All heavy atoms as an XYZ file, in Angstrom:
868
protein
N      -1.761    -22.628    -49.445
C      -1.139    -23.360    -48.372
C      -1.365    -22.648    -47.050
O      -1.363    -21.435    -46.998
C       0.355    -23.467    -48.604
C       0.757    -24.407    -49.649
S       2.527    -24.544    -49.459
C       2.820    -25.992    -50.273
N      -1.478    -23.411    -46.024
C      -1.669    -22.826    -44.699
C      -0.354    -22.838    -43.953
O       0.607    -23.474    -44.360
C      -2.723    -23.630    -43.902
O      -2.220    -24.937    -43.705
C      -4.059    -23.663    -44.621
N      -0.344    -22.137    -42.816
C       0.864    -22.082    -41.994
C       1.238    -23.456    -41.453
O       2.403    -23.757    -41.251
C       0.674    -21.110    -40.825
C       0.751    -19.664    -41.273
O       1.188    -19.406    -42.400
O       0.377    -18.806    -40.465
N       0.216    -24.303    -41.211
C       0.495    -25.634    -40.675
C       1.230    -26.507    -41.691
O       2.105    -27.290    -41.343
C      -0.810    -26.315    -40.264
C      -1.467    -25.653    -39.075
C      -2.821    -26.286    -38.787
O      -3.197    -27.260    -39.439
O      -3.487    -25.785    -37.884
N       0.869    -26.348    -42.930
C       1.500    -27.195    -43.938
C       2.939    -26.786    -44.221
O       3.738    -27.606    -44.634
C       0.672    -27.172    -45.229
O       0.671    -25.854    -45.749
N       3.281    -25.516    -44.012
C       4.653    -25.076    -44.252
C       5.528    -25.293    -43.034
O       6.742    -25.153    -43.117
C       4.679    -23.580    -44.624
O       4.123    -22.825    -43.555
C       3.939    -23.317    -45.909
N       4.910    -25.615    -41.914
C       5.695    -25.877    -40.714
C       5.984    -24.615    -39.917
O       6.706    -24.654    -38.940
N       5.451    -23.475    -40.341
C       5.668    -22.230    -39.625
C       4.577    -22.057    -38.565
O       3.408    -22.233    -38.865
C       5.628    -21.034    -40.574
C       6.750    -21.031    -41.583
C       6.630    -19.820    -42.458
C       7.705    -19.803    -43.523
N       7.556    -18.675    -44.426
N       4.990    -21.728    -37.382
C       4.016    -21.440    -36.332
C       4.213    -20.002    -35.898
O       5.333    -19.508    -35.806
C       4.186    -22.372    -35.110
O       5.505    -22.239    -34.613
C       3.900    -23.807    -35.484
N       3.115    -19.328    -35.640
C       3.201    -17.918    -35.274
C       3.621    -17.747    -33.814
O       4.147    -16.717    -33.448
C       1.855    -17.230    -35.517
O       0.862    -17.858    -34.734
N       3.402    -18.744    -32.996
C       3.721    -18.641    -31.578
C       4.337    -19.951    -31.115
O       3.803    -21.019    -31.369
C       2.436    -18.367    -30.797
C       2.644    -17.754    -29.462
C       1.291    -17.464    -28.861
C       1.401    -16.357    -27.867
N       0.143    -16.106    -27.208
N       5.471    -19.858    -30.434
C       6.126    -21.072    -29.960
C       5.451    -21.532    -28.676
O       5.327    -20.782    -27.725
C       7.608    -20.798    -29.702
C       8.368    -22.024    -29.278
C       9.808    -21.701    -29.016
C      10.503    -22.941    -28.497
N      11.853    -22.658    -28.072
N       5.014    -22.746    -28.663
C       4.373    -23.327    -27.481
C       5.443    -23.766    -26.493
O       6.434    -24.390    -26.884
C       3.533    -24.551    -27.888
C       2.332    -24.221    -28.721
C       1.248    -23.535    -27.915
O       1.100    -23.831    -26.708
O       0.567    -22.679    -28.491
N       5.288    -23.432    -25.198
C       6.275    -23.885    -24.216
C       6.181    -25.401    -24.028
O       5.092    -25.979    -24.028
C       5.902    -23.151    -22.942
C       4.491    -22.718    -23.127
C       4.260    -22.610    -24.600
N       7.319    -26.008    -23.886
C       7.344    -27.452    -23.687
C       6.967    -27.775    -22.250
O       6.891    -26.890    -21.393
C       8.742    -28.018    -23.985
O       9.651    -27.457    -23.043
C       9.174    -27.689    -25.405
N       6.758    -29.041    -22.004
C       6.406    -29.482    -20.657
C       7.525    -29.143    -19.681
O       7.273    -28.673    -18.568
C       6.136    -30.995    -20.651
C       5.799    -31.606    -19.289
C       4.521    -30.988    -18.736
C       5.679    -33.108    -19.374
N       8.758    -29.311    -20.093
C       9.893    -29.000    -19.226
C       9.937    -27.506    -18.892
O      10.236    -27.123    -17.753
C      11.192    -29.430    -19.887
N       9.617    -26.654    -19.869
C       9.587    -25.208    -19.613
C       8.507    -24.850    -18.592
O       8.732    -24.049    -17.690
C       9.336    -24.437    -20.910
C      10.492    -24.535    -21.883
O      11.629    -24.784    -21.423
O      10.250    -24.354    -23.098
N       7.331    -25.450    -18.754
C       6.240    -25.148    -17.826
C       6.549    -25.636    -16.418
O       6.295    -24.940    -15.445
C       4.933    -25.763    -18.330
C       4.382    -25.018    -19.540
C       3.060    -25.572    -19.958
N       3.340    -26.833    -20.667
C       2.431    -27.712    -21.031
N       1.168    -27.506    -20.747
N       2.768    -28.803    -21.675
N       7.118    -26.831    -16.299
C       7.473    -27.373    -14.984
C       8.575    -26.533    -14.339
O       8.524    -26.219    -13.150
C       7.905    -28.854    -15.102
C       8.507    -29.354    -13.809
C       6.714    -29.713    -15.499
N       9.547    -26.116    -15.138
C      10.623    -25.280    -14.615
C      10.116    -23.931    -14.131
O      10.529    -23.434    -13.079
N       9.208    -23.331    -14.869
C       8.645    -22.032    -14.470
C       7.833    -22.170    -13.187
O       7.906    -21.322    -12.297
C       7.773    -21.480    -15.593
N       7.079    -23.268    -13.080
C       6.270    -23.489    -11.884
C       7.164    -23.721    -10.665
O       6.899    -23.201     -9.581
C       5.341    -24.685    -12.100
C       4.318    -24.861    -11.030
C       3.324    -25.956    -11.399
C       2.245    -26.075    -10.368
N       1.260    -27.099    -10.716
N       8.224    -24.470    -10.836
C       9.158    -24.713     -9.726
C       9.847    -23.419     -9.305
O      10.033    -23.164     -8.113
C      10.193    -25.755    -10.139
N      10.201    -22.583    -10.266
C      10.838    -21.300     -9.941
C       9.876    -20.409     -9.166
O      10.274    -19.738     -8.201
C      11.288    -20.608    -11.216
N       8.595    -20.390     -9.552
C       7.598    -19.597     -8.811
C       7.442    -20.096     -7.390
O       7.329    -19.320     -6.453
C       6.249    -19.646     -9.532
C       6.147    -18.711    -10.703
C       4.706    -18.509    -11.151
N       3.968    -19.736    -11.357
C       3.854    -20.371    -12.513
N       4.456    -19.897    -13.577
N       3.142    -21.475    -12.610
N       7.430    -21.424     -7.207
C       7.292    -21.987     -5.862
C       8.485    -21.626     -4.988
O       8.329    -21.267     -3.823
C       7.137    -23.507     -5.930
C       5.762    -23.964     -6.315
C       5.664    -25.472     -6.247
C       4.290    -25.947     -6.633
N       4.154    -27.395     -6.529
N       9.682    -21.720     -5.545
C      10.882    -21.365     -4.778
C      10.877    -19.888     -4.401
O      11.229    -19.520     -3.277
C      12.139    -21.706     -5.576
C      12.464    -23.200     -5.697
C      13.635    -23.398     -6.646
C      12.771    -23.781     -4.329
N      10.470    -19.044     -5.323
C      10.420    -17.607     -5.032
C       9.356    -17.314     -3.983
O       9.550    -16.465     -3.104
C      10.128    -16.844     -6.315
C      10.389    -15.375     -6.207
C      10.334    -14.727     -7.570
C      10.841    -13.309     -7.478
N      10.856    -12.652     -8.769
N       8.240    -18.008     -4.035
C       7.175    -17.804     -3.044
C       7.637    -18.245     -1.663
O       7.284    -17.627     -0.654
C       5.918    -18.564     -3.457
N       8.417    -19.301     -1.586
C       8.926    -19.748     -0.284
C       9.916    -18.751      0.291
O       9.955    -18.521      1.484
C       9.586    -21.113     -0.415
C       8.589    -22.225     -0.560
C       9.260    -23.566     -0.598
N       8.278    -24.607     -0.864
C       8.558    -25.774     -1.376
N       9.803    -26.070     -1.701
N       7.615    -26.658     -1.578
N      10.735    -18.159     -0.578
C      11.703    -17.148     -0.105
C      10.998    -15.884      0.340
O      11.344    -15.293      1.345
C      12.694    -16.803     -1.217
C      13.828    -17.793     -1.308
C      14.812    -17.350     -2.351
N      14.296    -17.895     -3.618
C      14.439    -17.356     -4.800
N      15.092    -16.235     -4.931
N      13.947    -17.917     -5.867
N       9.991    -15.453     -0.399
C       9.258    -14.226     -0.081
C       7.881    -14.599      0.450
O       6.891    -14.488     -0.241
C       9.096    -13.350     -1.328
C      10.412    -12.982     -1.939
O      11.395    -12.842     -1.236
N      10.447    -12.839     -3.252
N       7.847    -15.035      1.695
C       6.564    -15.452      2.255
C       5.654    -14.245      2.426
O       6.100    -13.121      2.620
C       6.781    -16.145      3.596
O       7.340    -15.241      4.520
N       4.358    -14.507      2.364
C       3.379    -13.429      2.487
C       3.349    -12.913      3.913
O       3.560    -13.665      4.861
C       1.980    -13.926      2.096
O       1.642    -15.031      2.934
C       1.938    -14.348      0.643
N       3.071    -11.614      4.077
C       3.007    -11.061      5.428
C       1.859    -11.691      6.209
O       0.803    -11.987      5.656
C       2.767     -9.575      5.205
C       2.546     -9.367      3.764
C       2.871    -10.628      3.046
N       2.084    -11.857      7.487
C       1.102    -12.513      8.321
C       0.166    -11.542      9.019
O       0.067    -10.366      8.672
N      -0.503    -12.067     10.022
C      -1.475    -11.300     10.784
C      -0.796    -10.144     11.513
O      -1.322     -9.033     11.569
C      -2.208    -12.221     11.778
C      -3.120    -11.432     12.688
C      -2.988    -13.279     11.031
N       0.381    -10.389     12.068
C       1.068     -9.344     12.823
C       1.439     -8.167     11.932
O       1.400     -7.014     12.365
C       2.307     -9.895     13.519
C       1.936    -10.841     14.612
C       2.157    -12.184     14.630
C       1.239    -10.529     15.818
N       1.655    -12.719     15.781
C       1.074    -11.726     16.524
C       0.729     -9.360     16.352
C       0.432    -11.779     17.752
C       0.083     -9.415     17.577
C      -0.055    -10.616     18.260
N       1.777     -8.452     10.680
C       2.083     -7.374      9.745
C       0.839     -6.514      9.513
O       0.910     -5.286      9.498
C       2.581     -7.944      8.415
C       2.848     -6.893      7.380
C       4.005     -6.139      7.425
C       1.928     -6.648      6.368
C       4.253     -5.158      6.464
C       2.165     -5.681      5.417
C       3.329     -4.941      5.470
N      -0.305     -7.157      9.351
C      -1.560     -6.424      9.146
C      -1.932     -5.582     10.348
O      -2.360     -4.432     10.209
N      -1.777     -6.164     11.550
C      -2.078     -5.401     12.761
C      -1.119     -4.228     12.929
O      -1.528     -3.134     13.335
C      -2.024     -6.316     13.986
C      -3.141     -7.342     14.088
C      -2.888     -8.280     15.259
C      -4.488     -6.668     14.228
N       0.139     -4.451     12.622
C       1.105     -3.367     12.702
C       0.788     -2.264     11.714
O       0.923     -1.076     12.020
N       0.351     -2.642     10.515
C      -0.006     -1.642      9.504
C      -1.230     -0.850      9.946
O      -1.277      0.370      9.771
C      -0.284     -2.340      8.169
C      -0.520     -1.399      7.028
S       0.881     -0.354      6.655
C       2.018     -1.540      6.035
N      -2.211     -1.524     10.549
C      -3.379     -0.802     11.052
C      -2.973      0.177     12.147
O      -3.467      1.304     12.201
C      -4.427     -1.784     11.592
C      -5.200     -2.471     10.521
S      -6.567     -3.532     11.044
C      -6.450     -3.713     12.766
N      -2.068     -0.245     13.024
C      -1.592      0.637     14.076
C      -0.843      1.832     13.516
O      -1.030      2.967     13.963
N      -0.030      1.599     12.516
C       0.732      2.680     11.900
C      -0.195      3.686     11.231
O      -0.023      4.904     11.371
C       1.709      2.098     10.874
C       2.599      3.088     10.167
C       3.592      3.680     11.173
C       3.340      2.413      9.063
N      -1.191      3.193     10.535
C      -2.140      4.081      9.872
C      -2.964      4.839     10.908
O      -3.211      6.042     10.771
C      -3.042      3.277      8.909
C      -2.206      2.778      7.745
C      -4.201      4.113      8.418
C      -2.896      1.771      6.873
N      -3.352      4.160     11.982
C      -4.101      4.829     13.047
C      -3.310      5.953     13.682
O      -3.824      7.061     13.879
N      -2.052      5.683     13.994
C      -1.220      6.720     14.603
C      -0.953      7.861     13.640
O      -0.818      9.023     14.051
C       0.097      6.145     15.108
C      -0.070      5.458     16.419
C      -0.003      4.124     16.639
C      -0.347      6.066     17.681
N      -0.225      3.856     17.968
C      -0.436      5.034     18.625
C      -0.539      7.382     18.100
C      -0.707      5.272     19.958
C      -0.806      7.616     19.434
C      -0.886      6.574     20.346
N      -0.869      7.572     12.341
C      -0.627      8.644     11.377
C      -1.836      9.579     11.263
O      -1.694     10.709     10.795
C      -0.262      8.074     10.007
O      -1.368      7.467      9.397
N      -3.012      9.138     11.693
C      -4.193     10.004     11.731
C      -4.325     10.671     13.098
O      -4.625     11.867     13.198
C      -5.473      9.198     11.394
C      -6.720     10.040     11.585
C      -5.412      8.663      9.974
N      -4.070      9.922     14.166
C      -4.283     10.420     15.528
C      -3.293     11.520     15.895
O      -3.678     12.534     16.503
C      -4.217      9.254     16.541
C      -4.136      9.758     17.966
C      -5.417      8.345     16.366
N      -2.035     11.351     15.559
C      -1.009     12.308     15.989
C      -1.272     13.718     15.436
O      -1.300     14.682     16.211
C       0.406     11.792     15.633
C       1.448     12.874     15.815
C       0.740     10.581     16.488
N      -1.499     13.901     14.130
C      -1.789     15.260     13.665
C      -3.087     15.832     14.252
O      -3.181     17.033     14.516
C      -1.912     15.129     12.150
C      -1.263     13.859     11.802
C      -1.373     12.978     12.993
N      -4.078     14.977     14.482
C      -5.333     15.449     15.071
C      -5.105     15.959     16.487
O      -5.577     17.039     16.857
C      -6.376     14.315     15.074
O      -6.539     13.837     13.743
C      -7.708     14.793     15.606
N      -4.372     15.191     17.291
C      -4.103     15.621     18.666
C      -3.197     16.844     18.714
O      -3.384     17.727     19.576
C      -3.488     14.470     19.467
C      -4.412     13.297     19.753
C      -3.674     12.207     20.515
C      -5.641     13.750     20.526
N      -2.225     16.911     17.820
C      -1.367     18.105     17.767
C      -2.190     19.343     17.408
O      -2.002     20.421     17.995
C      -0.228     17.909     16.768
C       0.878     16.953     17.183
C       1.862     16.760     16.034
C       1.588     17.461     18.419
N      -3.080     19.204     16.449
C      -3.953     20.328     16.081
C      -4.857     20.737     17.229
O      -5.031     21.928     17.496
N      -5.422     19.765     17.932
C      -6.289     20.079     19.069
C      -5.493     20.748     20.186
O      -5.946     21.731     20.789
C      -6.970     18.815     19.577
N      -4.306     20.232     20.471
C      -3.470     20.829     21.519
C      -3.064     22.252     21.188
O      -3.127     23.153     22.041
N      -2.648     22.479     19.962
C      -2.276     23.834     19.544
C      -3.493     24.752     19.559
O      -3.402     25.935     19.918
C      -1.622     23.789     18.160
C      -1.041     25.091     17.722
C      -0.055     25.725     18.471
C      -1.479     25.697     16.549
C       0.479     26.943     18.061
C      -0.948     26.904     16.135
C       0.034     27.533     16.894
N      -4.671     24.204     19.177
C      -5.903     24.986     19.209
C      -6.291     25.391     20.626
O      -6.729     26.518     20.862
N      -6.139     24.492     21.591
C      -6.418     24.819     22.996
C      -5.479     25.928     23.459
O      -5.905     26.884     24.124
C      -6.296     23.556     23.873
C      -7.443     22.593     23.567
C      -6.271     23.919     25.356
C      -7.285     21.220     24.208
N      -4.209     25.809     23.099
C      -3.236     26.837     23.479
C      -3.618     28.199     22.876
O      -3.584     29.227     23.543
C      -1.839     26.413     23.023
C      -0.777     27.377     23.396
C      -0.175     27.517     24.603
C      -0.198     28.369     22.528
N       0.757     28.517     24.548
C       0.763     29.059     23.288
C      -0.392     28.720     21.207
C       1.523     30.095     22.761
C       0.356     29.736     20.675
C       1.306     30.420     21.446
N      -4.011     28.196     21.589
C      -4.423     29.448     20.946
C      -5.701     30.002     21.551
O      -5.850     31.228     21.712
C      -4.611     29.238     19.447
C      -3.363     29.275     18.582
C      -3.719     28.945     17.138
C      -2.686     30.615     18.648
N      -6.678     29.148     21.876
C      -7.922     29.607     22.503
C      -7.645     30.268     23.850
O      -8.309     31.237     24.218
C      -8.906     28.449     22.674
C      -9.703     28.166     21.410
O      -9.788     29.072     20.548
O     -10.222     27.047     21.277
N      -6.695     29.730     24.602
C      -6.357     30.326     25.897
C      -5.615     31.649     25.721
O      -5.771     32.566     26.529
C      -5.512     29.364     26.729
C      -6.323     28.195     27.228
O      -7.542     28.272     27.353
N      -5.646     27.092     27.484
N      -4.786     31.769     24.717
C      -3.980     32.975     24.503
C      -4.747     34.059     23.747
O      -4.611     35.230     24.024
C      -2.706     32.641     23.715
C      -1.799     31.649     24.376
C      -0.996     32.304     25.507
N      -0.010     31.388     26.044
C      -0.185     30.655     27.149
N      -1.294     30.743     27.826
N       0.758     29.846     27.567
N      -5.509     33.651     22.727
C      -6.205     34.610     21.856
C      -7.657     34.177     21.672
O      -8.034     33.667     20.623
C      -5.522     34.683     20.485
C      -4.067     34.982     20.542
N      -3.590     36.235     20.828
C      -2.985     34.190     20.366
C      -2.272     36.207     20.820
N      -1.881     34.964     20.549
N      -8.493     34.393     22.689
C      -9.896     33.998     22.530
C     -10.564     34.842     21.435
O     -10.237     36.007     21.241
C     -10.514     34.270     23.893
C      -9.586     35.202     24.582
C      -8.237     35.031     23.956
N     -11.429     34.212     20.716
C     -12.093     34.908     19.616
C     -13.483     34.356     19.394
O     -14.023     33.570     20.188
N     -14.047     34.786     18.304
C     -15.404     34.376     17.972
C     -15.452     32.905     17.543
O     -16.424     32.206     17.788
C     -15.889     35.268     16.846
C     -17.349     35.196     16.604
C     -17.783     36.256     15.618
N     -18.686     35.600     14.693
C     -18.947     36.024     13.500
N     -18.363     37.092     13.042
N     -19.779     35.376     12.733
N     -14.398     32.436     16.884
C     -14.345     31.057     16.399
C     -13.410     30.233     17.278
O     -12.439     30.735     17.843
C     -13.854     31.015     14.949
C     -14.730     31.769     14.004
N     -15.975     31.319     13.645
C     -14.555     32.948     13.364
C     -16.528     32.182     12.808
N     -15.684     33.197     12.624
N     -13.685     28.953     17.341
C     -12.874     28.044     18.165
C     -11.647     27.583     17.384
O     -11.770     26.907     16.357
C     -13.711     26.836     18.582
O     -12.906     25.865     19.178
N     -10.482     27.973     17.870
C      -9.239     27.500     17.271
C      -9.099     25.989     17.454
O      -8.582     25.303     16.581
C      -8.032     28.201     17.898
C      -7.854     29.612     17.482
C      -8.150     30.717     18.211
C      -7.343     30.070     16.240
N      -7.854     31.847     17.501
C      -7.355     31.477     16.286
C      -6.885     29.447     15.091
C      -6.914     32.254     15.222
C      -6.447     30.222     14.032
C      -6.463     31.602     14.105
N      -9.553     25.497     18.582
C      -9.414     24.071     18.878
C     -10.131     23.232     17.832
O      -9.560     22.292     17.271
C      -9.963     23.755     20.278
O      -9.297     24.572     21.228
C      -9.775     22.289     20.623
N     -11.383     23.568     17.583
C     -12.171     22.796     16.617
C     -11.586     22.914     15.209
O     -11.449     21.912     14.495
C     -13.624     23.265     16.636
C     -14.594     22.514     15.739
C     -14.633     21.043     16.140
C     -15.977     23.121     15.836
N     -11.223     24.125     14.835
C     -10.696     24.352     13.489
C      -9.384     23.594     13.280
O      -9.204     22.901     12.272
C     -10.465     25.848     13.261
C     -10.022     26.164     11.873
S      -9.747     27.914     11.509
C     -10.144     28.791     12.964
N      -8.459     23.698     14.225
C      -7.169     23.030     14.051
C      -7.282     21.515     14.222
O      -6.503     20.770     13.625
C      -6.142     23.622     15.013
C      -5.724     25.057     14.675
C      -4.767     25.590     15.734
C      -5.093     25.128     13.307
N      -8.251     21.068     15.014
C      -8.453     19.625     15.135
C      -8.940     19.044     13.801
O      -8.465     17.992     13.357
C      -9.458     19.311     16.242
C      -9.597     17.827     16.514
S     -10.648     17.461     17.916
C     -12.232     17.953     17.313
N      -9.849     19.746     13.123
C     -10.347     19.279     11.827
C      -9.225     19.331     10.782
O      -9.080     18.412      9.966
C     -11.574     20.114     11.386
C     -11.940     19.826      9.936
C     -12.745     19.829     12.296
N      -8.418     20.387     10.813
C      -7.285     20.481      9.880
C      -6.294     19.344     10.147
O      -5.798     18.711      9.207
C      -6.601     21.863      9.990
C      -7.527     22.932      9.414
C      -5.257     21.865      9.277
C      -7.064     24.346      9.660
N      -6.011     19.059     11.424
C      -5.117     17.945     11.774
C      -5.679     16.606     11.321
O      -4.949     15.743     10.838
N      -7.001     16.447     11.462
C      -7.646     15.210     11.008
C      -7.508     15.061      9.496
O      -7.207     13.967      8.998
C      -9.113     15.200     11.419
C      -9.931     13.992     10.994
C      -9.400     12.729     11.662
C     -11.388     14.194     11.332
N      -7.719     16.154      8.767
C      -7.586     16.101      7.304
C      -6.153     15.770      6.900
O      -5.931     14.929      6.012
C      -8.021     17.435      6.699
N      -5.182     16.391      7.559
C      -3.778     16.094      7.259
C      -3.467     14.630      7.572
O      -2.782     13.947      6.804
C      -2.850     17.048      8.036
C      -2.962     18.456      7.464
C      -1.404     16.565      7.993
C      -2.272     19.516      8.294
N      -3.975     14.130      8.693
C      -3.755     12.729      9.057
C      -4.369     11.766      8.058
O      -3.771     10.740      7.713
N      -5.570     12.090      7.570
C      -6.220     11.214      6.585
C      -5.464     11.207      5.264
O      -5.318     10.150      4.638
C      -7.669     11.645      6.375
S      -8.742     11.272      7.765
N      -4.982     12.379      4.842
C      -4.176     12.435      3.611
C      -2.884     11.644      3.797
O      -2.454     10.911      2.895
C      -3.886     13.906      3.214
C      -2.833     13.995      2.130
C      -5.166     14.581      2.771
N      -2.281     11.772      4.970
C      -1.056     11.026      5.269
C      -1.318      9.517      5.226
O      -0.542      8.755      4.645
C      -0.526     11.451      6.648
C       0.824     10.881      6.943
O       1.567     10.508      6.061
N       1.150     10.820      8.227
N      -2.407      9.071      5.842
C      -2.746      7.639      5.831
C      -3.043      7.165      4.411
O      -2.621      6.073      4.012
C      -3.944      7.386      6.745
N      -3.763      7.975      3.641
C      -4.075      7.599      2.261
C      -2.793      7.452      1.447
O      -2.651      6.506      0.672
C      -4.987      8.644      1.639
C      -5.246      8.395      0.187
C      -6.097      7.490     -0.359
C      -4.606      9.049     -0.898
N      -6.029      7.552     -1.731
C      -5.120      8.507     -2.091
C      -3.649     10.064     -0.988
C      -4.715      8.926     -3.336
C      -3.240     10.482     -2.246
C      -3.786      9.915     -3.401
N      -1.866      8.381      1.643
C      -0.589      8.308      0.929
C       0.173      7.040      1.316
O       0.739      6.358      0.459
C       0.248      9.554      1.244
C       1.614      9.522      0.651
N       1.841      9.625     -0.703
C       2.836      9.375      1.218
C       3.128      9.548     -0.936
N       3.762      9.400      0.215
N       0.189      6.712      2.604
C       0.898      5.530      3.079
C       0.292      4.251      2.501
O       1.003      3.361      2.043
C       0.868      5.496      4.610
C       1.640      4.373      5.175
C       1.143      3.171      5.593
C       3.053      4.298      5.376
N       2.156      2.359      6.033
C       3.337      3.039      5.909
C       4.091      5.185      5.148
C       4.622      2.649      6.216
C       5.369      4.786      5.466
C       5.612      3.529      5.988
N      -1.033      4.158      2.513
C      -1.708      2.966      1.977
C      -1.465      2.852      0.475
O      -1.216      1.753     -0.038
C      -3.212      3.008      2.310
C      -3.977      1.938      1.548
C      -3.435      2.835      3.799
N      -1.529      3.963     -0.246
C      -1.285      3.926     -1.702
C       0.142      3.483     -1.993
O       0.378      2.705     -2.924
C      -1.549      5.301     -2.301
N       1.093      3.939     -1.195
C       2.493      3.555     -1.384
C       2.682      2.062     -1.121
O       3.361      1.368     -1.887
C       3.365      4.378     -0.440
C       4.838      4.154     -0.586
C       5.632      5.031      0.382
O       5.068      5.744      1.195
N       6.942      4.949      0.281
N       2.079      1.538     -0.060
C       2.180      0.109      0.237
C       1.477     -0.734     -0.830
O       1.970     -1.790     -1.208
C       1.592     -0.191      1.617
C       2.447      0.286      2.758
C       3.791     -0.410      2.811
O       3.844     -1.644      2.647
O       4.794      0.291      2.997
N       0.334     -0.263     -1.314
C      -0.390     -0.990     -2.352
C       0.438     -1.054     -3.631
O       0.514     -2.102     -4.277
C      -1.733     -0.319     -2.625
C      -2.556     -1.071     -3.649
O      -2.745     -2.292     -3.477
O      -3.010     -0.440     -4.626
N       1.081      0.059     -3.975
C       1.929      0.086     -5.163
C       3.095     -0.885     -5.017
O       3.423     -1.623     -5.952
C       2.451      1.501     -5.386
C       3.313      1.651     -6.609
C       3.806      3.078     -6.753
C       4.777      3.189     -7.908
N       5.371      4.532     -7.981
N       3.713     -0.911     -3.829
C       4.842     -1.822     -3.601
C       4.387     -3.276     -3.687
O       5.090     -4.118     -4.257
C       5.471     -1.544     -2.245
N       3.208     -3.589     -3.146
C       2.700     -4.964     -3.208
C       2.388     -5.368     -4.643
O       2.658     -6.501     -5.043
C       1.464     -5.119     -2.322
C       1.801     -5.134     -0.853
S       0.456     -5.319      0.341
C      -1.002     -5.512     -0.555
N       1.817     -4.456     -5.435
C       1.505     -4.773     -6.834
C       2.776     -5.004     -7.648
O       2.831     -5.903     -8.466
C       0.679     -3.660     -7.461
C      -0.750     -3.633     -6.996
C      -1.496     -2.470     -7.630
N      -2.767     -2.265     -7.008
C      -3.907     -2.771     -7.487
N      -3.886     -3.507     -8.563
N      -5.037     -2.548     -6.866
N       3.797     -4.161     -7.414
C       5.063     -4.345     -8.122
C       5.702     -5.671     -7.746
O       6.241     -6.373     -8.604
C       6.007     -3.187     -7.812
C       5.621     -1.899     -8.492
C       6.504     -0.740     -8.077
O       7.372     -0.912     -7.196
O       6.318      0.353     -8.640
N       5.631     -6.038     -6.480
C       6.201     -7.310     -6.037
C       5.445     -8.474     -6.660
O       6.047     -9.459     -7.084
C       6.148     -7.404     -4.519
C       6.780     -8.652     -3.959
C       6.732     -8.681     -2.449
O       6.830     -7.620     -1.831
O       6.608     -9.782     -1.895
N       4.122     -8.343     -6.748
C       3.310     -9.406     -7.352
C       3.636     -9.542     -8.837
O       3.729    -10.645     -9.360
C       1.836     -9.130     -7.151
C       0.938    -10.246     -7.629
C      -0.528     -9.957     -7.377
O      -0.908     -8.822     -7.086
N      -1.338    -10.979     -7.477
N       3.804     -8.411     -9.531
C       4.157     -8.472    -10.945
C       5.533     -9.111    -11.141
O       5.725     -9.880    -12.070
C       4.151     -7.068    -11.546
C       2.772     -6.504    -11.751
C       2.789     -5.065    -12.232
O       3.916     -4.544    -12.471
O       1.714     -4.484    -12.379
N       6.463     -8.815    -10.254
C       7.798     -9.421    -10.345
C       7.732    -10.920    -10.070
O       8.477    -11.692    -10.655
C       8.766     -8.759     -9.373
C       9.107     -7.346     -9.801
O       8.960     -6.992    -10.951
N       9.560     -6.556     -8.858
N       6.841    -11.342     -9.176
C       6.689    -12.763     -8.891
C       6.051    -13.510    -10.047
O       6.327    -14.681    -10.262
C       5.855    -12.977     -7.632
C       6.618    -12.632     -6.365
O       7.824    -12.510     -6.371
N       5.893    -12.438     -5.284
N       5.172    -12.831    -10.785
C       4.497    -13.481    -11.917
C       5.428    -13.702    -13.095
O       5.201    -14.571    -13.920
C       3.289    -12.659    -12.369
C       2.159    -12.713    -11.347
O       2.177    -13.627    -10.507
O       1.263    -11.848    -11.401
N       6.481    -12.905    -13.176
C       7.388    -13.043    -14.323
C       8.277    -14.199    -14.165
O       8.627    -15.056    -13.903
C       8.251    -11.790    -14.462
C       7.425    -10.613    -14.890
C       8.266     -9.337    -14.952
O       9.444     -9.363    -14.566
O       7.734     -8.343    -15.396
């Protein structure tokens, strides 16, 4: 005997009402949580840009101050500017990864 003849099914199929209800719930949730617009994207680009620029400029400024106070064989300005740039890039990468994780979690919650 097969499973069909005994009336046992291994997986319950959702009814039409269940599918329509789930689709309506997704639409309502999407309307409540609208997707971010263009201004959000521009603001995020600005935030990421400033998170790179500020440490770079601080490093360059501190390097200029050190070059004036303690001149040496190597340029403090160049060295600290590169270190500030690296710190800014790591900071921006961390920020983007955090936002990406939050967006993925929100998308997974919307799919359920």
